[in-house]
PASEVO-182493 format. One record per residue (C-alpha): x, y, z. Coordinates in steps of 0.1 Angstrom, whole numbers, plus 2048, in hexadecimal, padded with zeros to 3 digits. Last residue first. Layout:
+-----+-----+-----+
|   X |   Y |   Z |
+-----+-----+-----+
|   X |   Y |   Z |
...
+-----+-----+-----+
//
This chain:
+-----+-----+-----+
|   X |   Y |   Z |
+-----+-----+-----+
| 40D | 1B5 | EDA |
| 428 | 19F | EE7 |
| 43C | 1A1 | EC7 |
| 432 | 1BF | EB1 |
| 416 | 1C4 | E98 |
| 41D | 1DD | E7C |
| 40F | 1CA | E5E |
| 431 | 1BB | E56 |
| 431 | 1AD | E7A |
| 410 | 19D | E73 |
| 41C | 18C | E53 |
| 43B | 180 | E65 |
| 426 | 171 | E81 |
| 410 | 160 | E67 |
| 42F | 151 | E56 |
| 43E | 145 | E77 |
| 41D | 132 | E7D |
| 410 | 121 | E9B |
| 3ED | 12F | E9F |
| 3E0 | 12E | EC3 |
| 3BD | 136 | ED1 |
| 3BD | 137 | EF6 |
| 39E | 134 | F0B |
| 3A1 | 143 | F2E |
| 38B | 13C | F4C |
| 3AA | 142 | F62 |
| 3AD | 121 | F74 |
| 39C | 10F | F57 |
| 3B7 | 118 | F3E |
| 3A9 | 10B | F1D |
| 3BC | 105 | EFE |
| 3B3 | 108 | ED9 |
| 3CA | 102 | EBC |
| 3C4 | 111 | E99 |
| 3CF | 102 | E78 |
| 3D8 | 11A | E5D |
| 3C3 | 123 | E3E |
| 3CC | 148 | E43 |
| 3AC | 15C | E40 |
| 392 | 140 | E42 |
| 3A4 | 12D | E5D |
| 3A9 | 14D | E71 |
| 384 | 158 | E6D |
| 378 | 135 | E76 |
| 38C | 135 | E96 |
| 381 | 159 | E9E |
| 35C | 14F | E99 |
| 35F | 131 | EB0 |
| 370 | 146 | ECB |
| 355 | 160 | EC7 |
| 33A | 146 | ECD |
| 34A | 13A | EED |
| 355 | 15C | EFA |
| 343 | 15D | F1B |
| 350 | 13D | F2A |
| 374 | 139 | F1E |
| 37C | 15E | F20 |
| 393 | 165 | F03 |
| 3B9 | 164 | EFB |
| 3C6 | 167 | ED8 |
| 3E9 | 15A | ED0 |
| 3FE | 15C | EB1 |
| 41C | 146 | EB2 |
| 441 | 142 | EA7 |
| 454 | 161 | EAF |
| 43A | 16C | EC8 |
| 419 | 17D | EC1 |
| 3FC | 18B | ED6 |
| 3D7 | 18D | ED4 |
| 3B8 | 199 | EE6 |
| 3B1 | 1BE | EDC |
| 3CB | 1C5 | EC1 |
| 3C9 | 1A1 | EB3 |
| 3A3 | 1A3 | EB2 |
| 3A5 | 1C4 | E9F |
| 3BE | 1B5 | E87 |
| 3A6 | 198 | E81 |
| 38A | 1B0 | E7A |
| 3A0 | 1C3 | E61 |
| 3A7 | 1A1 | E50 |
| 382 | 199 | E4F |
| 379 | 1BC | E41 |
| 392 | 1B6 | E25 |
| 3B6 | 1BC | E1A |
| 3C2 | 19E | E07 |
| 3CC | 17F | E19 |
| 3F0 | 174 | E1D |
| 3F6 | 152 | E0F |
| 409 | 141 | E2B |
| 41F | 123 | E25 |
| 422 | 10F | E45 |
| 445 | 10F | E54 |
| 44D | 0F3 | E6C |
| 45D | 100 | E8C |
| 482 | 0F9 | E92 |
+-----+-----+-----+
//
C-alpha cells in the first residue's frame, strides 16, 4: 500500500491555475501518481520551473526520469492525496 503524505491543498492562485493548465496540456493521473511528460531537450528550463512550482504548491517530492529513446522527460509525483485533490477539481484518470 502506498505511503500517504499529508497534503495541505493550496488556495486558489495564479500558480495553481498554471499547474492546472500544465496538467491539461502535458499531464495525466492514475490512482497513485501525477505524471507530466515533457521534451527532454527543449523543455529543460520549463522542467525546472514545473518542479519548483509543484514543490511550492504542494510541498511534495518530485521524481524525474528520462526516456532517451523518445526524448521524453517525465515528472512524477507519487501522492494519493494529490490525485484525490485533482479529482475533486474535475480532473479524471488518464487525463
